[in-house]
C-alpha positions as CSV (number, residue, x, y, z in Angstrom):
1,M,-1.7,-25.8,15.7
2,L,-4.6,-26.8,13.5
3,L,-7.2,-28.2,15.9
4,E,-10.0,-28.9,13.4
5,L,-10.6,-28.9,9.7
6,R,-14.2,-29.1,8.3
7,V,-14.5,-29.7,4.6
8,R,-17.7,-29.9,2.6
9,D,-18.2,-30.5,-1.2
10,I,-14.5,-30.6,-2.3
11,G,-13.9,-33.2,-5.0
12,I,-15.3,-36.5,-3.7
13,I,-15.3,-35.2,-0.2
14,E,-19.0,-34.7,0.7
15,D,-18.5,-33.8,4.4
16,I,-15.6,-34.4,6.8
17,N,-14.8,-33.1,10.2
18,W,-11.1,-33.7,11.0
19,N,-9.9,-33.3,14.6
20,L,-6.1,-33.2,14.5
21,G,-3.6,-33.9,17.3
22,P,-0.3,-32.2,18.1
23,G,3.0,-33.5,16.8
24,F,3.2,-35.8,13.7
25,N,-0.1,-36.4,12.0
26,V,-0.1,-39.0,9.1
27,I,-2.8,-39.5,6.5
28,T,-2.8,-42.8,4.6
29,G,-5.2,-44.5,2.1
30,E,-5.4,-46.0,-1.3
31,T,-4.5,-43.9,-4.4
32,G,-7.5,-41.9,-5.5
33,A,-9.2,-42.1,-2.1
34,G,-8.9,-38.4,-1.5
35,K,-5.9,-38.0,0.7
36,S,-4.4,-35.1,-1.3
37,L,-7.8,-33.5,-1.5
38,V,-7.6,-32.9,2.2
39,I,-4.3,-31.0,1.6
40,D,-5.9,-29.2,-1.4
41,A,-8.7,-28.1,1.0
42,V,-6.1,-26.7,3.4
43,E,-4.4,-24.8,0.5
44,A,-7.9,-23.5,-0.6
45,L,-8.6,-22.4,2.9
46,L,-5.4,-20.3,3.0
47,G,-5.8,-19.0,-0.5
48,G,-9.5,-18.4,-0.6
49,K,-9.8,-19.5,-4.3
50,P,-9.7,-23.1,-5.5
51,D,-10.0,-24.3,-9.1
52,E,-13.7,-24.5,-9.9
53,E,-13.2,-28.1,-10.7
54,M,-12.4,-28.8,-7.1
55,I,-16.0,-28.0,-6.1
56,R,-17.9,-31.3,-5.9
57,H,-20.0,-32.2,-9.0
58,G,-23.6,-31.0,-8.5
59,A,-22.7,-28.5,-5.8
60,N,-22.6,-24.7,-6.4
61,E,-20.3,-24.0,-3.5
62,A,-17.8,-25.6,-1.2
63,Q,-17.3,-24.8,2.5
64,I,-14.0,-25.1,4.4
65,E,-13.3,-24.0,8.0
66,G,-10.1,-24.3,10.0
67,V,-9.9,-23.8,13.8
68,F,-6.4,-23.0,15.0
69,S,-5.0,-22.6,18.5
70,L,-2.3,-20.1,19.2
71,A,-0.3,-21.0,22.2
72,P,-0.1,-18.0,24.5
73,D,3.6,-18.6,25.2
74,K,4.7,-18.3,21.5
75,E,5.1,-15.1,19.4
76,Y,4.2,-16.5,16.0
77,A,6.4,-13.9,14.2
78,G,4.1,-11.3,12.7
79,L,0.8,-13.2,13.0
80,R,-0.5,-11.7,16.2
81,E,0.6,-8.2,14.9
82,V,-1.3,-8.7,11.7
83,L,-4.4,-9.9,13.5
84,A,-4.3,-6.9,16.0
85,E,-3.6,-4.4,13.2
86,K,-6.7,-5.6,11.2
87,G,-8.9,-5.8,14.3
88,L,-9.1,-9.6,14.1
89,A,-7.6,-10.5,17.4
90,T,-9.7,-12.1,20.2
91,D,-9.3,-12.6,23.9
92,E,-9.1,-16.3,23.3
93,D,-6.0,-17.9,21.8
94,T,-8.1,-19.3,18.9
95,L,-8.2,-18.4,15.2
96,V,-11.1,-19.4,13.0
97,I,-10.9,-19.1,9.2
98,Y,-14.0,-19.8,7.1
99,C,-14.3,-19.9,3.4
100,E,-17.4,-20.4,1.3
101,L,-16.1,-20.9,-2.3
102,R,-18.7,-20.5,-5.1
103,R,-18.8,-21.3,-8.7
104,Q,-20.6,-18.1,-9.5
105,G,-20.1,-14.8,-7.7
106,R,-17.7,-13.8,-5.0
107,S,-16.5,-16.2,-2.3
108,I,-17.1,-15.5,1.3
109,I,-14.0,-15.3,3.5
110,R,-14.1,-14.7,7.3
111,V,-11.4,-14.6,9.9
112,N,-12.7,-14.8,13.5
113,G,-16.2,-14.0,12.2
114,Q,-15.2,-10.9,10.2
115,A,-15.2,-10.6,6.4
116,V,-11.7,-10.1,5.0
117,P,-10.2,-9.7,1.5
118,R,-8.4,-12.6,-0.2
119,G,-5.1,-10.8,0.0
120,L,-5.3,-10.5,3.8
121,L,-6.3,-14.2,4.1
122,Q,-3.3,-15.2,2.1
123,Q,-1.0,-13.0,4.3
124,I,-2.4,-14.7,7.4
125,G,-2.2,-18.1,5.8
126,S,1.5,-17.7,5.0
127,L,2.2,-17.1,8.7
128,L,0.1,-20.1,9.8
129,I,1.0,-23.0,7.5
130,D,3.8,-24.0,5.2
131,V,2.3,-26.4,2.6
132,H,4.9,-28.6,0.7
133,G,3.0,-30.3,-2.1
134,Q,4.3,-32.4,-4.9
135,S,4.8,-29.3,-7.1
136,Q,7.5,-28.1,-4.7
137,H,9.7,-31.0,-5.8
138,L,9.9,-29.3,-9.2
139,S,10.4,-25.9,-7.6
140,L,13.6,-27.2,-5.9
141,L,14.9,-28.0,-9.4
142,D,14.2,-24.4,-10.5
143,S,17.1,-22.2,-9.6
144,R,14.8,-19.2,-9.3
145,S,13.4,-20.6,-6.0
146,H,16.8,-21.1,-4.5
147,L,17.1,-17.4,-3.7
148,D,13.9,-17.7,-1.7
149,F,15.3,-20.6,0.3
150,L,18.5,-18.7,1.0
151,D,16.8,-15.4,2.0
152,A,14.4,-17.3,4.4
153,Y,17.4,-19.0,6.0
154,S,19.6,-15.8,6.2
155,H,16.7,-13.6,7.5
156,T,17.3,-11.1,4.7
157,L,13.7,-11.0,3.4
158,E,13.1,-7.6,5.0
159,M,16.3,-6.2,3.4
160,R,15.3,-7.7,0.1
161,Q,11.8,-6.0,0.4
162,A,13.6,-2.7,0.9
163,F,15.6,-3.3,-2.2
164,T,12.4,-4.2,-4.1
165,S,10.9,-0.8,-3.1
166,M,14.0,1.0,-4.3
167,A,13.8,-0.8,-7.6
168,A,10.1,0.3,-8.0
169,E,11.2,3.9,-7.2
170,L,13.9,3.7,-9.8
171,N,11.6,2.3,-12.4
172,K,9.1,5.1,-11.8
173,A,11.9,7.7,-12.2
174,E,13.2,6.1,-15.4
175,Q,9.7,6.0,-16.9
176,E,9.3,9.7,-16.3
177,L,12.7,10.4,-17.7
178,K,11.8,8.4,-20.8
179,S,8.6,10.4,-21.3
180,L,10.6,13.6,-21.1
181,T,12.9,12.5,-23.8
182,R,10.2,12.3,-26.4
183,D,10.6,14.0,-29.8
184,E,11.6,17.6,-29.2
185,Q,9.4,18.8,-32.1
186,E,6.4,17.2,-30.5
187,L,7.2,18.9,-27.2
188,A,7.6,22.2,-29.0
189,R,4.2,21.9,-30.7
190,R,2.6,20.9,-27.4
191,E,4.2,23.9,-25.6
192,E,2.9,26.3,-28.3
193,Y,-0.6,24.9,-28.1
194,L,-0.7,25.0,-24.3
195,R,0.7,28.6,-24.2
196,Y,-2.1,29.7,-26.5
197,Q,-4.8,28.1,-24.4
198,V,-3.4,29.5,-21.1
199,D,-3.0,33.0,-22.6
200,E,-6.6,32.9,-24.0
201,I,-8.1,31.9,-20.6
202,D,-6.0,34.4,-18.7
203,R,-6.9,37.3,-21.0
204,A,-10.6,36.5,-20.6
205,E,-10.4,37.2,-16.8
206,L,-13.3,34.9,-16.1
207,Y,-14.6,34.4,-12.5
208,D,-17.0,31.9,-11.0
209,G,-20.7,32.9,-11.4
210,E,-20.0,35.5,-14.1
211,D,-22.1,33.7,-16.6
212,E,-25.1,33.7,-14.3
213,E,-24.7,37.4,-13.5
214,L,-24.5,38.3,-17.2
215,E,-27.5,36.2,-18.2
216,Q,-29.6,38.1,-15.6
217,E,-28.3,41.4,-16.7
218,Q,-29.1,40.5,-20.3
219,K,-32.7,39.8,-19.4
220,V,-33.0,43.2,-17.7
221,L,-31.3,45.1,-20.5
222,A,-33.4,43.4,-23.2
223,S,-36.6,44.3,-21.3
224,A,-35.6,47.8,-20.0
225,E,-38.5,49.8,-21.6
226,H,-41.1,47.4,-20.5
227,L,-39.7,47.2,-16.9
228,K,-39.5,51.1,-16.8
229,A,-43.1,51.5,-17.8
230,S,-44.4,48.7,-15.6
231,S,-42.5,49.9,-12.5
232,F,-43.8,53.5,-13.0
233,E,-47.3,52.2,-13.2
234,V,-46.8,50.3,-9.9
235,Y,-45.5,53.5,-8.4
236,R,-48.5,55.5,-9.6
237,Q,-50.9,52.9,-8.2
238,L,-49.2,53.1,-4.9
239,Y,-48.6,56.9,-4.7
240,G,-51.5,58.2,-6.8
241,D,-51.9,61.0,-9.3
242,D,-51.5,64.4,-7.7
243,S,-53.5,66.1,-10.5
244,S,-56.8,64.5,-9.6
245,G,-56.9,65.9,-6.1
246,Q,-58.8,62.8,-5.0
247,P,-57.4,60.2,-2.4
248,S,-57.4,57.3,-4.8
249,S,-53.9,55.8,-4.2
250,A,-53.0,53.0,-1.8
251,L,-51.0,55.4,0.3
252,D,-53.9,57.9,0.5
253,R,-56.3,55.2,1.6
254,L,-53.8,53.9,4.1
255,H,-53.3,57.4,5.5
256,E,-57.1,57.7,6.0
257,A,-57.2,54.3,7.7
258,V,-54.5,55.4,10.1
259,A,-56.4,58.6,11.0
260,M,-59.6,56.7,11.6
261,M,-57.7,54.2,13.8
262,K,-56.3,57.0,15.9
263,R,-59.8,58.2,16.6
264,L,-60.9,54.7,17.5
265,V,-57.9,54.3,19.9
266,E,-59.0,57.5,21.7
267,T,-62.2,55.7,22.6
268,D,-60.8,52.2,23.0
269,P,-57.1,52.0,23.8
270,G,-57.3,48.2,23.3
271,L,-56.8,48.9,19.6
272,K,-53.4,50.5,20.1
273,T,-51.6,47.4,18.8
274,Q,-53.5,47.3,15.6
275,L,-52.9,51.1,15.1
276,E,-49.1,50.5,15.5
277,S,-49.3,47.7,12.9
278,L,-51.0,50.0,10.4
279,E,-48.5,52.8,11.1
280,E,-45.7,50.4,10.5
281,A,-47.3,49.2,7.3
282,L,-47.7,52.8,6.1
283,Y,-44.1,53.6,6.7
284,S,-42.9,50.4,4.9
285,L,-45.2,51.1,1.9
286,E,-43.9,54.7,1.7
287,E,-40.3,53.4,1.6
288,T,-41.1,50.7,-1.0
289,T,-42.9,53.3,-3.2
290,K,-39.8,55.5,-3.1
291,D,-37.6,52.5,-4.1
292,I,-39.8,51.6,-7.0
293,R,-39.7,55.2,-8.3
294,T,-35.9,55.3,-8.0
295,Y,-35.7,51.9,-9.9
296,S,-38.0,53.3,-12.6
297,D,-36.1,56.6,-13.0
298,R,-32.8,54.7,-13.2
299,L,-33.8,52.3,-15.9
300,E,-32.7,53.3,-19.4
301,Y,-32.5,51.2,-22.5
302,D,-28.7,50.8,-23.3
303,P,-28.2,48.9,-26.5
304,A,-24.4,49.3,-26.3
305,R,-24.3,47.6,-22.9
306,L,-26.7,44.9,-24.1
307,A,-24.4,44.2,-27.1
308,E,-21.4,44.1,-24.7
309,V,-23.1,41.6,-22.4
310,E,-24.2,39.3,-25.3
311,S,-20.7,39.4,-26.7
312,R,-19.3,38.3,-23.3
313,L,-21.8,35.5,-23.0
314,E,-20.9,34.3,-26.5
315,L,-17.2,34.2,-25.5
316,I,-18.1,32.2,-22.4
317,K,-20.2,29.8,-24.5
318,D,-17.2,29.3,-26.8
319,F,-14.9,28.6,-23.9
320,K,-17.3,26.1,-22.5
321,R,-17.3,24.3,-25.8
322,K,-13.5,24.1,-25.8
323,Y,-12.4,23.8,-22.1
324,G,-15.3,22.7,-19.9
325,Q,-19.0,22.7,-19.1
326,S,-18.7,25.5,-16.5
327,I,-16.5,28.5,-15.7
328,T,-15.0,26.4,-12.8
329,E,-14.0,23.7,-15.2
330,I,-12.6,26.3,-17.6
331,L,-10.4,27.8,-14.9
332,N,-9.3,24.4,-13.7
333,Y,-8.3,23.5,-17.2
334,G,-6.3,26.6,-17.4
335,K,-4.5,25.8,-14.2
336,E,-3.7,22.2,-15.3
337,A,-2.5,23.5,-18.7
338,A,-0.3,26.0,-16.9
339,V,1.3,23.2,-14.8
340,E,1.9,21.1,-17.9
341,L,3.4,24.1,-19.7
342,E,5.6,24.8,-16.7
343,G,6.8,21.2,-16.8
344,I,7.6,21.4,-20.5
345,S,9.2,24.8,-20.2
346,H,11.5,23.3,-17.5
347,S,11.9,19.9,-19.0
348,S,15.6,20.3,-19.3
349,E,15.9,21.1,-15.6
350,R,13.5,18.2,-14.7
351,R,15.4,15.8,-17.0
352,L,18.7,16.7,-15.3
353,E,17.0,16.3,-11.9
354,L,15.6,12.9,-12.9
355,E,19.0,11.7,-14.2
356,E,20.7,12.8,-10.9
357,N,17.9,11.1,-9.0
358,C,18.3,7.8,-10.9
359,T,22.0,7.9,-10.3
360,H,21.5,8.5,-6.6
361,I,18.9,5.6,-6.4
362,K,21.2,3.3,-8.2
363,Q,24.0,4.1,-5.8
364,E,21.8,3.4,-2.8
365,M,20.6,0.2,-4.4
366,G,24.2,-0.8,-5.0
367,Q,25.0,-0.2,-1.3
368,L,22.0,-2.3,-0.2
369,A,22.6,-5.0,-2.8
370,A,26.1,-5.3,-1.5
371,Q,24.9,-5.7,2.0
372,L,22.4,-8.3,0.8
373,S,25.2,-10.2,-1.0
374,E,27.4,-10.1,2.1
375,A,24.6,-11.4,4.3
376,R,23.7,-14.1,1.9
377,T,27.3,-15.1,1.4
378,R,27.8,-15.3,5.2
379,A,24.8,-17.6,5.5
380,T,25.9,-20.0,2.8
381,A,28.6,-21.7,4.9
382,Q,26.2,-22.5,7.7
383,L,23.4,-23.5,5.3
384,K,25.8,-25.9,3.5
385,K,26.8,-27.4,6.9
386,S,23.3,-27.7,8.1
387,V,21.9,-29.2,4.9
388,E,24.7,-31.7,4.7
389,K,24.0,-32.7,8.3
390,E,20.3,-33.2,7.5
391,L,21.2,-35.2,4.4
392,Q,23.5,-37.4,6.4
393,D,20.6,-38.1,8.7
394,L,18.6,-38.9,5.6
395,N,21.0,-41.6,4.4
396,M,22.9,-39.4,2.0
397,P,26.2,-39.1,3.8
398,Q,28.3,-38.8,0.7
399,V,26.5,-35.8,-0.7
400,Q,28.4,-32.6,-1.2
401,F,26.1,-29.6,-1.1
402,E,27.1,-26.1,-2.3
403,V,25.4,-22.7,-2.6
404,A,26.7,-20.7,-5.6
405,I,26.2,-17.0,-5.6
406,S,27.2,-15.0,-8.7
407,R,26.5,-11.7,-10.4
408,S,26.5,-10.5,-14.0
409,P,28.6,-7.4,-14.8
410,D,26.5,-4.7,-16.5
411,P,27.7,-1.1,-17.1
412,E,24.0,0.0,-17.0
413,G,23.4,-1.9,-13.7
414,I,23.8,-0.8,-10.1
415,P,27.3,0.1,-8.8
416,Y,28.8,-1.9,-5.9
417,P,31.3,-0.4,-3.5
418,D,34.0,-2.2,-5.3
419,G,33.4,-0.1,-8.4
420,Q,31.9,-2.8,-10.5
421,S,28.3,-2.5,-11.8
422,Y,26.0,-5.5,-12.0
423,A,22.7,-6.4,-13.6
424,F,19.8,-6.6,-11.1
425,T,16.3,-7.7,-10.6
426,N,13.8,-6.7,-7.9
427,D,15.5,-9.1,-5.6
428,G,19.0,-7.8,-5.8
429,A,22.0,-8.5,-8.0
430,D,22.7,-12.1,-6.8
431,I,22.1,-15.2,-8.9
432,V,21.7,-18.1,-6.4
433,E,21.9,-21.8,-7.4
434,F,22.1,-24.9,-5.3
435,L,24.7,-27.4,-6.5
436,A,25.4,-30.9,-5.3
437,S,27.5,-34.0,-6.0
438,T,25.6,-37.2,-4.9
439,N,28.5,-39.6,-5.4
440,P,32.2,-39.3,-4.4
441,G,34.4,-38.2,-7.2
442,E,31.6,-36.7,-9.2
443,P,31.8,-32.9,-10.0
444,I,29.4,-30.4,-8.4
445,K,26.4,-29.8,-10.7
446,P,23.0,-28.1,-10.5
447,L,20.4,-30.2,-8.6
448,A,18.3,-30.4,-11.7
449,R,21.1,-32.3,-13.5
450,I,22.0,-34.9,-10.8
451,A,19.2,-35.6,-8.4
452,S,16.8,-38.5,-8.8
453,T,13.2,-38.1,-7.7
454,G,13.9,-39.8,-4.4
455,E,17.0,-37.6,-3.8
456,T,15.0,-34.5,-4.6
457,S,12.5,-35.5,-2.0
458,R,15.2,-35.8,0.6
459,F,16.9,-32.6,-0.5
460,M,13.6,-30.8,0.0
461,L,13.1,-32.4,3.4
462,A,16.6,-31.4,4.4
463,L,16.0,-27.8,3.4
464,K,12.7,-27.8,5.1
465,G,14.3,-29.2,8.2
466,V,17.0,-26.5,8.2
467,L,14.5,-23.7,7.5
468,S,12.0,-24.8,10.1
469,E,14.6,-24.0,12.8
470,A,14.8,-20.4,11.3
471,D,11.1,-19.6,11.2
472,S,8.1,-19.8,13.5
473,I,5.4,-21.1,11.1
474,P,3.4,-23.4,13.5
475,V,2.1,-25.9,10.9
476,L,4.1,-27.9,8.3
477,V,2.3,-29.9,5.6
478,F,4.0,-32.5,3.4
479,D,1.9,-34.0,0.6
480,E,3.6,-37.3,-0.5
481,I,7.2,-36.2,0.2
482,D,8.0,-39.9,-0.1
483,I,7.8,-39.9,-4.0
484,G,10.6,-42.1,-5.4
485,V,11.7,-43.1,-1.9
486,G,12.4,-46.7,-1.0
487,G,12.0,-48.5,2.3
488,R,15.5,-47.9,3.4
489,S,15.2,-44.2,3.1
490,A,11.6,-44.1,4.3
491,E,12.6,-44.9,7.9
492,V,15.0,-42.0,8.1
493,I,12.4,-39.7,6.5
494,G,9.9,-40.8,9.2
495,K,12.4,-40.0,11.9
496,K,13.2,-36.6,10.4
497,L,9.5,-35.7,10.1
498,W,8.8,-36.8,13.7
499,T,11.8,-34.7,14.8
500,L,10.3,-31.7,12.9
501,A,7.1,-32.3,14.7
502,R,8.7,-31.6,18.1
503,H,8.6,-27.9,17.2
504,H,5.9,-27.7,14.6
505,Q,2.7,-29.5,14.1
506,T,3.5,-31.7,11.1
507,I,1.0,-33.2,8.7
508,C,2.1,-35.8,6.1
509,V,0.3,-37.7,3.4
510,T,2.2,-40.9,2.7
511,H,2.1,-44.4,1.1
512,L,5.0,-45.8,3.1
513,P,4.5,-47.8,6.4
514,Q,8.0,-46.9,7.5
515,I,7.0,-43.3,7.7
516,T,3.6,-44.0,9.1
517,A,5.1,-46.0,12.0
518,F,6.4,-42.7,13.5
519,A,3.0,-41.0,13.6
520,D,1.7,-39.5,16.8
521,A,-1.8,-39.6,15.2
522,H,-2.8,-41.8,12.3
523,Y,-5.8,-41.1,9.9
524,R,-7.1,-43.1,7.0
525,V,-9.0,-41.7,4.0
526,Q,-11.1,-44.1,2.0
527,K,-13.8,-43.8,-0.6
528,E,-17.2,-45.4,-0.5
529,V,-20.2,-45.6,-2.8
530,S,-23.2,-44.0,-1.2
531,G,-26.3,-44.3,-3.4
532,D,-25.1,-43.3,-6.8
533,R,-22.2,-41.1,-5.7
534,T,-18.7,-41.8,-4.5
535,V,-17.7,-40.1,-1.3
536,S,-14.5,-39.9,0.7
537,R,-14.4,-40.6,4.4
538,L,-11.7,-39.8,7.0
539,E,-11.3,-41.8,10.2
540,V,-8.8,-41.9,13.0
541,L,-6.9,-45.1,13.4
542,A,-5.7,-46.6,16.7
543,G,-5.1,-50.1,18.2
544,D,-5.9,-53.0,15.9
545,A,-7.3,-50.8,13.2
546,R,-4.0,-49.0,12.8
547,T,-2.1,-52.3,12.8
548,E,-4.3,-53.6,10.0
549,E,-3.8,-50.4,8.0
550,M,0.0,-50.8,8.4
551,A,-0.2,-54.4,7.4
552,A,-2.2,-53.6,4.3
553,M,0.4,-50.9,3.4
554,L,3.1,-53.6,3.7
555,A,1.5,-56.6,2.0
556,G,-1.6,-55.3,0.2
557,S,-5.3,-56.0,0.9
558,Q,-4.6,-59.7,1.8
559,I,-3.6,-59.2,5.4
560,T,-1.8,-62.1,6.9
561,E,-0.3,-62.9,10.3
562,T,3.1,-62.2,8.9
563,S,2.1,-58.8,7.6
564,L,0.4,-58.0,11.0
565,K,3.6,-59.1,12.8
566,N,5.7,-57.0,10.5
567,A,3.4,-54.0,11.1
568,R,3.7,-54.4,14.9
569,E,7.5,-54.7,14.7
570,L,7.6,-51.4,12.6
571,M,5.5,-49.6,15.2
572,E,7.4,-51.0,18.1
573,S,10.7,-50.1,16.6
574,A,9.5,-46.5,15.9
575,E,8.1,-46.2,19.4
576,G,11.4,-47.4,20.8
577,W,13.3,-44.9,18.8
578,K,11.0,-42.1,19.8
579,G,11.3,-43.0,23.4
580,S,15.1,-43.3,23.4
581,G,15.6,-39.5,23.5
582,N,16.4,-39.1,19.8
């Protein structure tokens, strides 16, 4: 249940802290006092995004927080699973949702202290509260919403979701098939162009790093004569010139140094380590000198090889201009082009495969749609019976209610097991519409053509009553469900709402005292002028304050002893009915 709702800077609500009770909670107050704003705040809390106009004038943000208790002995179909899956569950059976809604920038949404995306908040909200606002009166008159009611009652939403997934898979396959049936000449031109590119890249036999290797080789070849002369000079400086007969090279001097160190070691063995280092350096320098001589002897100016390297680099440069900024990108482009070429080359086979796949998916969809139709049809008889029972309780005993299910034949549709093909949407092939006759002898017609505003309210309450037994959403909210309802029907609506509240916490905004009399908890919203601003206040009513509010609802602001007496009689009658076991 919703334990507490805190609202700040929504409309004319500056700051309220509403502590709710279990059972049937009723909100009353004058028109424009802000009653429906409280319900709007609940909807904004669950959706995470109100209209910017809802944020109080002069404020840049609004804050809404709801504290819910989750009874440990109830499963709350799917809610606990979602919380656990997203890491939002706590050891306590409490759920806290906080929204900071801003005019500019992103809103802040937290569940049990953790930031969550708006989509997850809406998923959690749909499992917590069912809000029936004034707009739902109109939705009942829209036949497109009737399928939702029927699927909720018949527990076919999971099957319907499976059908929706199949429809998405079919659409994807059909889009690919459509792309494959493009103009054949265009495909042929594309195939020829891709084949040229793939062949050109394959013939080049490029490999990663080749351009860097070639650039280095080009530098060496272009400077071969200079490198040969310089390396020989290095060799001569290290090895010396044999013709002079004088020890002038680095090696000669190092040899002399080693000989002198040997004589020193004979006198002082402590210099042995230094001698070993000199001998090691002498050996290393001799090897290096040989390597430099070999390098110098091997170097030759090769203009043919230089031309070959430069030609190869020019080819790579051209490929980079056409296919990518590096050899890796060029090779990847070639692979992708080869895959596309393969697809075009085998487009006939792929087209046949897709056609067969589409046929197969349609057959599976037909099977599932037929199961959906059967399940929905089975549920209609019980739904009809249950709704008519609810309507009888709501003073509409003569109403005849029907659920019409039809399908539109379509040779391009999905095949049912009976051999007939039907048009379909993402929800199946069934067209569902609620029909009714509100007076004996009148033909069955769509609700939109026969129901008055008050009758629509009672139809919606009847459906909500039936569906509430089929779901486990803990909180039901009704915003002015009494629209167009007179005093005679108001009492039975009050009884029905109180009955719903035995299994669901129920919140109702109403103008009718006959409904208010059945409240387990009564709250009044009124507006006041504070300074130069109008603010909305919410207070709990009990005892004389509640009696006076009921009297004002009956007779207006001029409360009399008669209106007070009538208010007491209404409340006593309601309490008597509630205590009678009904």
